[in-house]
C-alpha positions in Angstrom: 50.8 4.8 -53.0 53.4 3.9 -50.3 51.3 3.0 -47.4 52.6 2.7 -43.8 50.4 0.5 -41.7 51.0 0.9 -38.0 49.8 -2.1 -35.9 50.2 -3.4 -32.4 48.7 -6.7 -33.5 51.3 -8.9 -35.2 53.0 -12.2 -35.1 53.1 -14.5 -33.1 49.5 -13.4 -32.4 46.9 -15.3 -34.4 43.8 -13.2 -34.9 41.6 -11.5 -37.5 43.6 -8.3 -37.4 46.8 -9.9 -38.3 45.3 -12.0 -41.1 43.4 -9.1 -42.6 46.5 -6.9 -42.8 48.6 -9.7 -44.3 46.0 -10.2 -47.0 45.9 -6.5 -47.7 49.7 -6.5 -48.2 49.4 -9.5 -50.5 46.7 -7.8 -52.7 48.4 -4.3 -52.6 50.3 -4.6 -55.9 47.1 -5.2 -57.8 46.0 -1.7 -56.6 49.2 0.1 -57.3 50.2 0.1 -53.7 53.2 -0.8 -51.6 52.7 -1.6 -48.0 55.3 -1.1 -45.2 54.4 -2.4 -41.8 55.3 -0.8 -38.5 54.9 -3.6 -35.9 56.1 -4.6 -32.4 59.1 -6.3 -34.0 60.7 -2.9 -34.2 60.5 -2.1 -30.5 61.2 -3.4 -27.0 58.1 -4.6 -25.3 56.5 -5.7 -22.0 53.8 -8.3 -21.4 50.2 -7.0 -21.3 48.7 -7.2 -17.8 46.3 -10.1 -17.5 47.1 -11.3 -21.0 50.9 -11.9 -21.2 50.6 -13.5 -24.7 50.2 -10.0 -26.0 53.1 -7.7 -25.7 52.9 -3.9 -25.4 55.6 -2.0 -27.4 57.6 0.7 -25.8 57.1 3.1 -28.7 57.2 6.9 -28.4 56.1 9.7 -30.8 59.7 10.9 -31.1 60.9 7.5 -32.4 57.8 7.4 -34.7 58.7 10.8 -36.2 62.1 9.4 -37.1 60.5 6.3 -38.6 58.1 8.4 -40.7 61.0 10.4 -42.0 62.9 7.2 -42.9 60.0 5.4 -44.6 58.5 8.5 -46.3 55.0 7.1 -46.8 52.5 8.8 -49.0 49.7 7.5 -46.8 49.4 6.3 -43.2 46.9 3.8 -41.7 46.7 3.1 -38.0 45.2 -0.3 -37.5 45.1 -0.5 -33.7 44.7 1.7 -30.7 47.7 0.4 -28.8 51.1 2.0 -28.0 52.3 1.9 -31.6 49.0 3.3 -32.9 49.0 6.0 -30.3 52.6 7.0 -30.9 51.9 7.1 -34.7 48.8 9.2 -34.2 50.7 11.8 -32.1 53.6 11.9 -34.6 51.2 12.4 -37.6 49.3 15.2 -35.8 52.5 17.0 -34.9 53.6 16.7 -38.6 50.2 17.7 -39.9 50.1 14.4 -41.7 46.8 12.8 -42.7 46.0 9.3 -41.5 43.2 6.8 -41.4 42.3 4.3 -38.7 40.3 1.1 -38.3 38.1 -0.2 -35.5 38.8 -4.0 -35.2 38.2 -4.8 -31.6 35.7 -4.0 -28.8 38.4 -3.0 -26.3 35.9 -1.3 -24.0 34.0 -4.6 -23.5 37.3 -6.5 -23.2 38.7 -4.1 -20.6 35.4 -4.1 -18.6 35.4 -7.9 -18.6 39.0 -8.1 -17.3 39.2 -5.1 -15.0 35.8 -3.8 -14.2 36.5 -0.4 -15.8 33.3 1.0 -17.2 33.0 0.6 -21.0 31.8 4.2 -21.3 35.2 5.4 -20.1 37.1 3.4 -22.7 34.7 4.5 -25.4 35.5 8.1 -24.5 39.2 7.4 -25.0 38.6 5.6 -28.3 36.4 8.5 -29.6 39.2 10.9 -28.9 41.7 8.5 -30.6 39.7 8.1 -33.9 38.4 11.7 -34.1 41.7 13.0 -35.5 41.6 10.5 -38.4 40.4 11.4 -41.9 38.3 8.3 -41.7 37.7 5.2 -39.5 37.0 1.9 -41.2 34.6 -0.7 -39.7 33.6 -4.1 -41.0 29.8 -4.2 -40.7 26.7 -2.1 -41.1 25.5 -2.8 -37.5 28.8 -1.8 -36.0 28.7 1.4 -38.1 25.3 2.2 -36.7 26.3 1.5 -33.1 29.5 3.6 -33.3 27.6 6.4 -35.0 25.3 6.4 -32.0 28.3 6.7 -29.7 29.5 9.8 -31.6 32.0 8.4 -34.0 32.1 10.1 -37.4 33.8 9.8 -40.8 33.1 6.0 -40.9 33.9 3.9 -44.0 33.0 0.3 -44.6 35.8 -2.3 -45.0 34.6 -5.9 -45.2 36.7 -9.1 -44.9 37.5 -12.1 -47.0 38.5 -15.8 -46.9 40.9 -18.0 -48.7 38.4 -20.4 -50.4 41.2 -22.5 -51.8 42.4 -23.4 -48.3 39.1 -23.4 -46.4 36.9 -25.8 -48.3 34.9 -29.0 -47.8 37.0 -32.1 -47.8 36.2 -35.8 -48.1 38.3 -36.8 -45.0 37.5 -36.2 -41.4 40.6 -36.2 -39.3 39.0 -35.8 -35.9 38.5 -39.1 -34.1 35.4 -37.8 -32.4 31.8 -38.8 -32.0 29.5 -37.0 -34.4 28.1 -34.4 -34.6 31.2 -32.3 -34.0 30.5 -28.7 -32.8 33.5 -26.5 -33.4 34.8 -23.3 -32.0 37.9 -21.5 -33.4 39.5 -18.5 -31.8 41.1 -17.1 -28.7 40.4 -18.9 -25.5 39.8 -15.9 -23.3 37.1 -14.5 -21.1 35.9 -11.9 -23.6 35.0 -14.7 -26.1 32.2 -16.0 -23.8 33.4 -19.5 -24.5 31.6 -21.1 -21.5 28.3 -20.3 -23.1 29.3 -23.0 -25.7 31.2 -25.4 -23.4 28.4 -25.7 -20.9 25.8 -26.7 -23.5 24.2 -30.1 -23.4 24.8 -31.2 -26.9 25.2 -34.6 -28.6 28.5 -35.7 -30.1 31.7 -33.8 -29.4 32.7 -30.2 -28.6 36.0 -29.1 -30.1 38.0 -26.0 -29.4 40.9 -24.9 -31.7 42.8 -22.0 -30.2 44.8 -20.9 -27.2 44.7 -18.1 -24.6 44.8 -17.3 -20.9 41.6 -19.2 -20.1 42.6 -22.5 -21.7 44.1 -24.3 -18.7 41.1 -23.5 -16.5 38.5 -24.4 -19.1 40.3 -27.7 -19.9 40.2 -28.6 -16.2 36.5 -27.7 -15.8 35.3 -29.3 -19.1 37.3 -32.5 -19.5 34.9 -33.9 -22.2 35.8 -31.0 -24.6 38.6 -31.6 -27.1 41.1 -28.7 -26.9 43.4 -28.7 -29.9 45.5 -25.6 -29.2 46.4 -23.0 -31.8 46.2 -24.2 -35.4 46.9 -22.5 -38.7 46.9 -23.1 -42.4 46.2 -26.6 -43.6 45.9 -28.0 -40.0 43.2 -25.6 -39.2 41.4 -26.0 -42.5 41.2 -29.8 -42.0 39.6 -29.4 -38.6 37.0 -27.1 -40.0 36.2 -29.6 -42.7 36.0 -32.4 -40.1 33.2 -30.7 -38.1 29.5 -30.3 -38.5 28.5 -27.0 -36.9 30.5 -23.9 -36.1 29.5 -22.4 -32.7 30.3 -18.8 -32.2 29.5 -17.7 -28.6 31.1 -14.3 -28.6 29.0 -11.2 -27.9 31.7 -8.7 -28.6 33.4 -9.5 -32.0 33.1 -6.8 -34.6 33.1 -9.3 -37.5 34.6 -12.7 -36.9 36.7 -13.9 -39.8 36.4 -17.4 -38.4 32.7 -17.2 -39.4 33.5 -17.0 -43.1 36.3 -19.5 -42.8 33.7 -21.9 -41.4 31.2 -21.1 -44.1 33.8 -21.6 -46.9 34.5 -25.0 -45.3 30.8 -25.9 -45.6 29.9 -25.4 -41.9 26.6 -23.8 -40.8 26.8 -21.2 -38.0 25.2 -21.2 -34.6 25.5 -17.9 -32.7 23.8 -15.2 -30.7 22.0 -12.5 -32.7 24.6 -9.8 -32.2 27.0 -7.7 -34.3 29.2 -9.9 -36.4 26.9 -13.0 -36.9 23.9 -10.8 -37.8 25.9 -9.1 -40.5 27.8 -12.1 -41.8 24.8 -14.5 -41.9 22.1 -12.0 -42.8 19.4 -13.6 -44.8 21.6 -16.3 -46.3 20.0 -19.2 -44.4 23.5 -20.4 -43.6 23.2 -20.1 -39.8 20.8 -20.0 -36.9 21.0 -17.0 -34.6 19.2 -17.4 -31.3 19.5 -16.2 -27.7 19.3 -20.0 -26.9 22.6 -21.1 -28.2 21.8 -24.8 -27.7 18.7 -24.5 -29.8 20.7 -22.7 -32.5 23.4 -25.4 -32.5 21.0 -28.2 -32.9 18.9 -26.4 -35.6 22.0 -25.6 -37.6 22.7 -29.3 -38.2 19.8 -29.3 -40.7 21.5 -26.6 -43.0 23.0 -28.0 -46.2 26.8 -27.8 -46.3 26.6 -26.9 -50.0 24.6 -23.8 -49.2 27.2 -22.7 -46.7 30.1 -23.2 -49.1 28.4 -21.3 -51.9 27.8 -18.3 -49.6 31.3 -18.5 -48.2 32.7 -18.1 -51.7 31.1 -14.6 -52.0 33.6 -13.2 -49.4 36.9 -12.5 -51.2 40.1 -10.9 -50.1 40.3 -9.1 -53.4 37.0 -7.2 -52.7 38.2 -6.5 -49.2 41.4 -5.0 -50.5 39.5 -3.0 -53.1 37.5 -1.4 -50.4 40.5 -0.8 -48.1 42.7 0.9 -50.7 39.8 2.9 -52.2 38.9 4.1 -48.7 42.4 5.3 -48.0 42.7 7.2 -51.3 39.3 8.9 -50.8 40.1 9.7 -47.1 43.5 11.2 -47.9 42.1 13.3 -50.7 39.7 15.1 -48.3 40.7 18.6 -47.6 
């Protein structure tokens, strides 16, 4: 298998889409696959309105047709619904070439939060985008049920994994902060509902690891919160291990790789009972899901770190890749 993955999400972005795709490429040889990425690095781009950290590629279907001819993939997967994904989709349809897609991000809710455009309009556009694919991959059962109810079809499951060697409990605590430490990791943007966490009356210290368009405003309004900026690798892993509870205020994430990074680091989860946390935590006893996020955060302090670590170890990138490449083979074999 020579797999072309077309994605608008790529470095220097730090998010679950980029991490997932990187791990798929790393695991690919074990499944007899070669992965070639088509990313924004190949095109001129412009800043995304209201979110300049994300750049929109100036990619057209004509250029994509040439690229497909150059790369000669046996399989095509479109990971995002941005300009590169759209141009790849059009080129594949024109060439009568099969492709798969994945649904990573709740763009309708994000667009509605930033522009006021009704989510129903965006869902209509996404339905048209994914309908032409042999299959659309989603990360959780609850998301599959929701999207099926919205008319999406040919859905396949693709879970996520965690690097348990990097994200693990450690003896040291590098944060000079009053305990307990309540941690959030992720984009600092309006769609993450971060104020639902920052405004809580909690003991100890609130810590935010991440960056985004809302950071300056939130730092000004919540001076007692520790904002660490974007962290990756060992620096991020040490912050997880120096915390006591992972607070996940998002109402719109489709999975939340940060959830399983936290679990692997021994952190219990406090979150709302929504898609993502509901699927990841399940009946594991490794988190507290409650419409009262303060109550969830305080109750999570009683959950043993050993339980969280053991559960976090059940999420592997090898199993994630097995699902991913199996899905692509099955989907492309459909008549």
